[in-house]
C-alpha positions as MATLAB code, in Angstrom:
seq = 'XXXXXXXXXXXXXXXXXXXXXXXXXXXXXXXXXXXXXXXXXXXXXXXXXXXXXXXXXXXXXXXXXXXXXXXXXXXXXXXXXXXXXXXXXXXXXXXXXXXXXXXXXXXXXXXXXXXXXXXXXXXXXXXXXXXXXXXXXXXXXXXXXXXXXXXXXXXXXXXXXXXXXXXXXXXXXXXXXXXXXXXXXXXXXXXXXXXXXXXXXXXXXXXXXXXXXXXXXXXXXXXXXXXXXXXXXXXXXXXXXXXXXXXXXXXXXXXXXXXXXXXXXXXXXXXXXXXXXXXXXXXXXXXXXXXXXXXXXXXXXXXXXXXXXXXXXXXXXXXXXXXXXXXXXXXXXXXXXXXXXXXXXXXXXXXXXXXXXXXXXXXXXXXXXXXXXXXXXXXXXXXXXXXXXXXXXXXXXXXXXXXXXXXXXXXXXXXXXXXXXXXXXXXXXXXXXXXXXXXXXXXXXXXXXXXXXXXXXXXXXXXXXXXXXXXXXXXXXXXXXXXXXX';
ca = [
      31.987    4.757   -8.865;
      28.520    3.438   -7.876;
      25.469    2.426   -9.832;
      22.747    2.372   -7.161;
      20.484    0.276   -9.407;
      17.362    2.369   -9.443;
      15.150    2.107  -12.535;
      16.012    4.709  -15.157;
      13.507    7.605  -15.416;
      13.325   10.741  -17.532;
      11.747   14.133  -16.886;
      11.378   17.654  -18.213;
      12.115   20.975  -16.565;
       9.719   23.730  -17.702;
       9.859   27.411  -16.967;
       6.555   28.475  -15.373;
       6.132   31.526  -17.622;
       3.223   33.815  -16.716;
       3.465   35.521  -20.116;
       2.295   32.400  -21.934;
       0.550   30.235  -19.317;
      -1.212   27.979  -21.798;
       2.083   27.217  -23.532;
       3.567   26.214  -20.188;
       0.708   23.783  -19.597;
       0.909   22.514  -23.199;
       4.618   21.658  -22.749;
       3.679   19.698  -19.612;
       0.987   17.803  -21.512;
       3.448   17.188  -24.370;
       5.875   15.717  -21.830;
       3.295   13.084  -20.979;
       2.482   12.405  -24.616;
       6.201   11.852  -25.410;
       6.564    9.265  -22.647;
       8.476   11.200  -20.010;
       7.988    9.946  -16.456;
       8.142   13.331  -14.729;
       7.507   17.010  -15.376;
       9.044   19.560  -13.045;
       8.806   23.318  -12.458;
      11.115   25.697  -10.745;
       9.727   27.692   -7.851;
      10.430   31.410   -7.406;
       7.383   32.875   -5.599;
       9.008   36.360   -5.598;
       9.293   36.397   -9.403;
       6.293   38.210  -10.969;
       7.178   36.832  -14.416;
       6.423   33.309  -13.221;
       3.225   31.505  -12.377;
       2.859   30.273   -8.821;
       4.371   26.846   -8.967;
       1.899   25.186   -6.636;
      -1.111   26.483   -8.566;
       0.522   25.451  -11.823;
       1.246   21.888  -10.641;
      -2.386   21.491   -9.524;
      -3.667   22.674  -12.943;
      -1.233   20.367  -14.775;
      -2.298   17.442  -12.610;
      -5.849   17.988  -13.764;
      -4.827   18.118  -17.428;
      -2.703   14.939  -17.336;
      -3.322   11.358  -16.258;
      -0.006    9.401  -15.970;
       3.018   11.662  -15.602;
       4.425   12.560  -12.175;
       4.752   16.195  -11.178;
       7.384   17.812   -8.914;
       8.834   21.086   -7.758;
      12.386   21.622   -8.893;
      12.824   22.778   -6.158;
      10.247   24.302   -3.810;
      11.246   27.496   -2.064;
      10.950   26.432    1.556;
      11.434   29.924    3.218;
       8.177   31.042    1.622;
       6.295   27.699    2.035;
       5.510   26.818    5.696;
       6.274   23.144    6.057;
       3.092   22.059    7.874;
       0.928   23.702    5.215;
       3.219   22.385    2.441;
       2.792   18.867    3.807;
      -1.028   19.078    3.683;
      -0.950   20.669    0.247;
       1.430   17.950   -1.024;
      -0.736   15.156    0.341;
      -3.846   16.762   -1.115;
      -2.292   17.098   -4.566;
      -0.997   13.523   -4.335;
      -4.484   12.222   -3.451;
      -6.163   14.199   -6.182;
      -3.626   13.042   -8.805;
      -3.777    9.382   -7.715;
      -0.201    9.354   -6.334;
       1.614   11.438   -8.971;
       3.246   14.130   -6.900;
       6.923   14.180   -5.792;
       8.415   16.864   -3.572;
      11.678   18.692   -4.346;
      12.812   21.048   -1.592;
      15.361   23.813   -1.513;
      16.721   25.743    1.480;
      16.414   29.099   -0.346;
      19.094   31.355   -1.809;
      17.751   34.722   -3.117;
      17.368   36.261    0.296;
      16.727   39.861   -0.683;
      13.731   38.701   -2.749;
      12.601   36.242   -0.045;
      12.771   38.966    2.611;
      10.884   41.351    0.332;
       8.060   38.793    0.214;
       7.879   38.564    4.010;
      10.229   35.664    4.483;
      12.863   35.461    7.207;
      16.442   36.080    6.059;
      18.720   33.195    7.067;
      22.409   32.511    6.813;
      23.393   29.438    4.753;
      23.938   27.390    7.906;
      20.574   28.476    9.342;
      18.858   27.629    6.058;
      20.217   24.069    6.253;
      19.025   23.700    9.822;
      15.598   25.032    8.875;
      15.310   22.515    6.032;
      16.331   19.752    8.435;
      13.440   20.718   10.783;
      11.001   21.178    7.891;
      11.521   17.612    6.683;
      10.581   16.348   10.161;
       7.395   18.479   10.108;
       6.406   17.365    6.683;
       6.917   13.683    7.345;
       5.188   14.068   10.717;
       2.065   15.539    9.144;
       1.965   12.684    6.598;
       2.156   10.062    9.365;
      -1.603    9.756    9.639;
      -1.361    6.396   11.415;
       0.415    7.881   14.413;
      -1.988    8.443   17.298;
      -0.214   11.264   19.099;
      -0.506   14.845   17.724;
       2.627   16.156   16.012;
       5.090   18.133   18.138;
       8.266   19.560   16.711;
      10.038   22.136   18.899;
      12.590   23.508   16.423;
      14.494   26.699   16.221;
      12.801   27.695   12.980;
       9.633   25.632   12.872;
       7.457   24.778   15.847;
       4.432   22.562   15.678;
       2.614   22.084   18.986;
      -0.024   19.366   18.813;
      -0.983   19.545   15.158;
      -3.336   16.849   13.929;
      -1.722   14.470   11.473;
      -2.984   13.722    7.997;
      -4.120   13.318    5.442;
      -1.718   10.643    4.358;
      -0.740   10.982    0.724;
      -1.740    8.412   -1.891;
       1.830    7.126   -2.245;
       5.111    7.427   -0.367;
       6.014   10.897   -1.599;
       9.772   11.152   -1.998;
      11.534   14.252   -0.697;
      14.360   15.355   -2.970;
      16.805   17.968   -1.817;
      18.591   20.393   -4.107;
      22.103   20.563   -2.652;
      25.666   21.444   -3.551;
      27.583   22.281   -0.416;
      28.810   19.619    2.074;
      26.422   20.462    4.871;
      23.416   20.172    2.605;
      24.797   16.996    1.076;
      25.117   15.440    4.521;
      21.483   16.368    5.237;
      20.508   14.573    1.993;
      22.345   11.493    3.192;
      20.674   11.554    6.625;
      17.134   12.370    5.705;
      16.314   12.814    2.027;
      14.948   10.324   -0.487;
      16.782   11.896   -3.368;
      19.493   14.395   -4.364;
      18.639   16.831   -7.176;
      21.434   19.086   -8.493;
      21.805   20.708  -11.922;
      24.681   19.673  -14.201;
      25.487   23.226  -15.376;
      26.307   24.178  -11.765;
      28.677   21.239  -11.234;
      32.414   21.166  -11.924;
      34.254   18.061  -13.130;
      34.520   15.606  -10.211;
      31.686   17.197   -8.258;
      29.303   14.276   -8.812;
      31.765   11.769   -7.435;
      32.742   13.896   -4.481;
      29.109   14.714   -3.623;
      28.071   11.123   -3.841;
      30.832   10.173   -1.413;
      29.647   12.789    1.100;
      26.053   11.639    0.799;
      26.986    7.938    1.094;
      29.110    8.536    4.188;
      26.328   10.509    5.837;
      23.822    7.820    4.980;
      25.919    5.064    6.478;
      26.556    7.110    9.587;
      22.770    7.425    9.982;
      22.289    3.723    9.628;
      20.959    3.950    6.080;
      21.819    2.134    2.861;
      23.179    4.769    0.447;
      20.968    3.246   -2.247;
      17.962    4.604   -0.358;
      18.854    8.052   -1.784;
      17.934    8.332   -5.428;
      20.254   10.514   -7.551;
      18.502   12.889   -9.970;
      20.117   15.381  -12.329;
      18.912   18.383  -14.317;
      20.698   18.424  -17.693;
      20.862   20.855  -20.579;
      22.372   20.826  -24.015;
      21.643   21.091  -27.702;
      21.395   18.737  -30.648;
      23.774   19.472  -33.501;
      25.075   17.599  -36.532;
      28.589   17.153  -35.147;
      29.907   16.777  -31.665;
      31.175   19.971  -30.141;
      31.179   19.174  -26.426;
      29.281   17.537  -23.619;
      25.611   17.157  -24.626;
      26.248   19.219  -27.730;
      26.032   16.911  -30.722;
      23.857   14.297  -32.430;
      21.580   11.990  -30.380;
      24.045    9.103  -30.294;
      26.590   11.383  -28.636;
      24.032   12.265  -26.031;
      23.641    8.595  -25.239;
      27.366    8.199  -24.958;
      27.636   11.269  -22.709;
      24.794   10.226  -20.427;
      25.648    6.524  -20.031;
      28.576    7.047  -17.589;
      26.383    9.421  -15.481;
      24.062    6.485  -14.898;
      26.567    3.624  -14.613;
      29.439    5.401  -12.913;
      27.861    8.342  -11.075;
      24.636    6.697   -9.919;
      22.185    9.042  -11.701;
      18.855    7.317  -12.273;
      16.568   10.254  -13.211;
      17.623   12.611  -15.963;
      15.579   15.818  -16.295;
      15.918   17.803  -19.503;
      15.981   21.575  -18.991;
      14.320   22.711  -22.186;
      11.211   24.696  -23.175;
      11.735   23.764  -26.788;
       9.243   21.167  -28.064;
      11.658   19.916  -30.721;
      14.401   19.249  -28.155;
      11.913   17.475  -25.919;
      10.732   15.333  -28.770;
      14.243   14.418  -30.079;
      15.359   13.486  -26.615;
      12.294   11.352  -26.081;
      12.498    9.551  -29.403;
      16.240    9.381  -30.118;
      17.971    9.374  -26.696;
      15.665    7.748  -24.152;
      15.124    4.338  -25.881;
      18.820    3.685  -26.799;
      19.998    4.875  -23.386;
      17.596    2.507  -21.622;
      18.863   -0.352  -23.781;
      22.482    0.527  -23.117;
      21.978    0.773  -19.359;
      20.107   -2.569  -19.363;
      22.895   -4.293  -21.346;
      25.637   -3.002  -19.107;
      23.858   -3.818  -15.901;
      23.295   -7.366  -17.151;
      26.896   -7.656  -18.092;
      28.060   -6.376  -14.742;
      25.740   -8.773  -12.997;
      27.178  -11.657  -15.066;
      30.685  -10.571  -14.046;
      29.624  -10.420  -10.444;
      30.546   -6.782   -9.982;
      27.088   -5.956   -8.586;
      25.647   -2.575   -7.601;
      26.374   -0.153   -4.865;
      24.766   -0.444   -1.442;
      24.099   -3.397    0.823;
      23.546   -6.515   -1.290;
      21.685   -4.682   -4.029;
      20.137   -6.927   -6.670;
      20.962   -6.343  -10.397;
      17.402   -5.241  -11.089;
      15.401   -3.615   -8.357;
      11.914   -5.110   -8.308;
      11.340   -4.059   -4.676;
      11.788   -0.659   -3.007;
      14.949    0.041   -1.069;
      14.065   -0.312    2.644;
      15.800    1.568    5.413;
      17.778   -0.119    8.086;
      15.095    0.819   10.626;
      12.448   -0.802    8.427;
      14.546   -3.956    8.004;
      14.918   -4.225   11.733;
      11.108   -4.485   12.073;
      10.860   -7.628    9.976;
       9.277  -10.593   11.789;
      10.898  -13.969   12.350;
       9.925  -16.873   10.227;
       9.147  -15.007    6.977;
      11.629  -15.341    4.109;
      11.417  -11.760    2.963;
      14.374  -12.101    0.570;
      12.685  -15.119   -1.025;
       9.572  -13.171   -2.047;
       9.006  -13.649   -5.847;
       9.718  -10.658   -8.060;
       6.067  -10.767   -9.194;
       5.027   -9.887   -5.624;
       7.612   -7.291   -4.821;
       5.455   -4.315   -5.709;
       2.532   -5.767   -3.742;
       4.484   -6.232   -0.500;
       3.919   -3.950    2.499;
       6.199   -4.571    5.519;
       6.206   -3.058    9.007;
       7.840    0.350    8.629;
       6.729    0.795    5.024;
       4.537    3.637    3.900;
       0.920    2.489    4.022;
       1.483   -0.258    6.631;
      -0.767    1.541    9.125;
      -3.624    1.310    6.600;
      -3.380   -2.413    6.056;
      -2.226   -3.838    9.391;
      -5.670   -3.813   11.027;
      -9.286   -4.183    9.951;
     -12.193   -1.959   10.760;
     -13.036   -4.095   13.806;
      -9.745   -5.704   14.870;
      -6.156   -4.575   15.409;
      -3.287   -6.515   13.899;
       0.472   -6.431   13.348;
       1.241   -8.774   10.435;
       4.803   -9.277    9.342;
       3.928   -8.965    5.633;
       0.861   -7.812    3.712;
       0.600   -8.725    0.052;
      -1.789   -6.362   -1.797;
      -2.469   -8.529   -4.835;
      -3.960   -7.103   -8.004;
      -4.362  -10.202  -10.268;
      -5.247  -13.863  -10.105;
      -1.631  -14.747  -10.910;
      -0.516  -12.699   -7.903;
      -3.017  -14.507   -5.690;
      -1.588  -17.849   -6.786;
       1.966  -16.664   -6.178;
       1.054  -15.252   -2.749;
      -0.586  -18.543   -1.675;
       2.415  -20.530   -2.838;
       4.787  -18.183   -0.960;
       2.670  -18.370    2.247;
       2.619  -22.171    2.111;
       6.409  -22.236    2.096;
       6.600  -20.194    5.325;
       6.382  -23.025    7.835;
       4.570  -22.133   11.046;
       3.664  -18.621    9.883;
       0.011  -17.653   10.185;
      -1.865  -16.545    7.069;
      -4.983  -14.499    6.668;
      -7.041  -13.194    3.768;
      -8.640   -9.724    3.752;
     -11.266   -8.603    1.290;
     -13.271   -5.500    2.212;
     -11.456   -4.880    5.489;
     -14.363   -5.028    7.935;
     -13.234   -8.195    9.690;
     -15.531   -8.713   12.736;
     -14.062  -12.151   13.511;
     -10.453  -10.872   13.438;
      -9.418  -13.644   11.023;
      -8.468  -11.237    8.259;
      -5.340  -10.022   10.095;
      -2.865  -11.507   12.534;
       0.255  -10.797   14.551;
       3.525  -11.564   12.798;
       2.044  -13.536    9.939;
       1.140  -12.967    6.319;
      -2.006  -11.233    5.085;
      -3.169  -11.618    1.508;
      -5.183   -8.445    0.748;
      -7.533   -8.959   -2.161;
      -9.346   -5.611   -1.867;
      -8.071   -4.516   -5.274;
      -9.845   -7.411   -6.914;
     -13.169   -5.601   -6.667;
     -14.742   -6.026  -10.077;
     -18.574   -6.212  -10.427;
     -19.596   -7.805  -13.682;
     -23.109   -8.195  -15.017;
     -22.956  -11.708  -16.517;
     -26.526  -12.070  -17.774;
     -29.093   -9.255  -17.574;
     -31.991  -11.552  -18.498;
     -31.431  -13.873  -15.533;
     -29.911  -11.126  -13.368;
     -26.699  -12.992  -12.751;
     -23.833  -10.877  -11.357;
     -20.201  -11.899  -10.658;
     -18.433  -10.165   -7.841;
     -14.710   -9.981   -7.232;
     -13.561  -10.975   -3.761;
     -12.563   -7.377   -2.872;
     -15.924   -5.792   -3.678;
     -17.967   -4.148   -0.948;
     -21.713   -4.187   -0.604;
     -21.966   -0.434   -1.187;
     -20.178   -0.924   -4.526;
     -22.517   -3.782   -5.404;
     -25.574   -1.649   -4.605;
     -24.263    1.225   -6.786;
     -23.619   -1.160   -9.714;
     -27.076   -2.740   -9.439;
     -29.038    0.503   -9.080;
     -28.972    1.496  -12.766;
     -30.700   -1.825  -13.588;
     -33.387   -1.258  -10.963;
     -32.032   -4.198   -8.939;
     -31.253   -4.551   -5.252;
     -29.646   -7.248   -3.136;
     -31.254   -8.415    0.057;
     -28.125   -8.125    2.211;
     -28.217   -6.866    5.808;
     -24.549   -5.934    5.813;
     -23.253   -2.397    6.306;
     -22.106   -0.868    2.992;
     -18.421   -1.036    3.851;
     -18.452   -4.783    4.444;
     -16.637   -6.945    1.895;
     -18.392   -9.653   -0.048;
     -15.347  -11.946    0.195;
     -16.012  -15.681   -0.306;
     -13.800  -18.712    0.231;
     -13.906  -19.522   -3.526;
     -12.694  -15.999   -4.330;
     -15.877  -14.851   -6.031;
     -19.678  -14.978   -5.759;
     -22.206  -15.453   -8.516;
     -25.581  -13.994   -7.552;
     -28.449  -15.804   -9.159;
     -32.080  -14.762   -9.667;
     -33.189  -15.633   -6.137;
     -30.651  -13.186   -4.658;
     -31.719  -10.179   -6.688;
     -35.032   -8.385   -6.597;
     -36.318   -5.617   -8.859;
     -36.985   -2.360   -7.139;
     -40.425   -0.929   -7.810;
     -40.555    2.590   -9.088;
     -38.082    4.472  -11.257;
     -35.011    2.613  -12.518;
     -31.823    3.537  -10.785;
     -33.246    4.402   -7.396;
];
């Protein structure tokens, strides 16, 4: 069975108890402290014993700094998709790209109807979820000029304005068990999220097959769909069954789920701090090591991973067939160094609309490299040199009156992230600026010193320089009379 090759991640599944709200938040904070990648909450808006999941996730996002948050899974019948899309994008922007969206078609219909939701049959619920995904992704497509129109049976959007775009490409995970929902996951979802206690032996393999077949029929690589799994168990001195034993047995039980069933994110269903800690300290590290060793061994044997030409270690995101078809001639995309994979934005990728053009000029580059270090700049330049006949441009602040910081079909090296402003010598008023800094940022950094720079540029203009930095000496800076900091 397949290993889709996604990086291994771990999460927690916390009950959103309204009886002890601070404990619920503390468990989420503890998840981050223990090194989990993800904290998730079930969503039952009709359950008065639970906190509202959306409110809880917003609160937890403000109390944490690194961990991702997700619904596991969001109750769609009581969450209008257009509003959900804007709420998701807002939370993602506020949390610096830490929100992931799990969606469910609904199931407790008496309770849903009691809360004002529309009762649907199982088939109707799947169709409604199908339409909702289109609405949500349509709202997020801020770069599209035309207003969003979806004329569905269950959700109609007639000319809604798009945006805001989220901070990162929010994955949509679908909680699914039946064939029709599994086929929907294969066609449209970014991930499949079932719970192990609800699966019978063989269900993982059979469900993966349905998802993979649906993905191929839709022109997708099955590896585009991440496989997540909620798991539960208990630690005991001796092995008594699946995920019921010492930590080393947990590692042995979970290893085939990753390597043979394609699961790449394991989410522990436990509100017990001790279980969370033992899993984080005694299961996560050895399981990562075991997966790494076996993947390396399989690569050495040439057995490879599932999907279309998947590499042994995924440095770059899995791109859809539609995105691959938009690649431009002359660029060796597959030859991009691993050090630049995370920096690469291609036509069809999330965020391409933001980087294709400048403030003043439109463009359609074949590849944008959003570098974040000097080493990446050097690697990007070396890669661009090797692309014979392909245009190259460098973008700093993104104003670009001349149009030379973008192109059509070429490579753009985007240095906007290299935006440091460093006071080198206060006595001589020497300042070093990174190539991605903008004049408004420079002004803000100089103001506390009572300094100003005699630049006539608009604040959003970049200070980019051919040498990659500028050093501003005494003659460039003047002291502002009056109070410091004005």
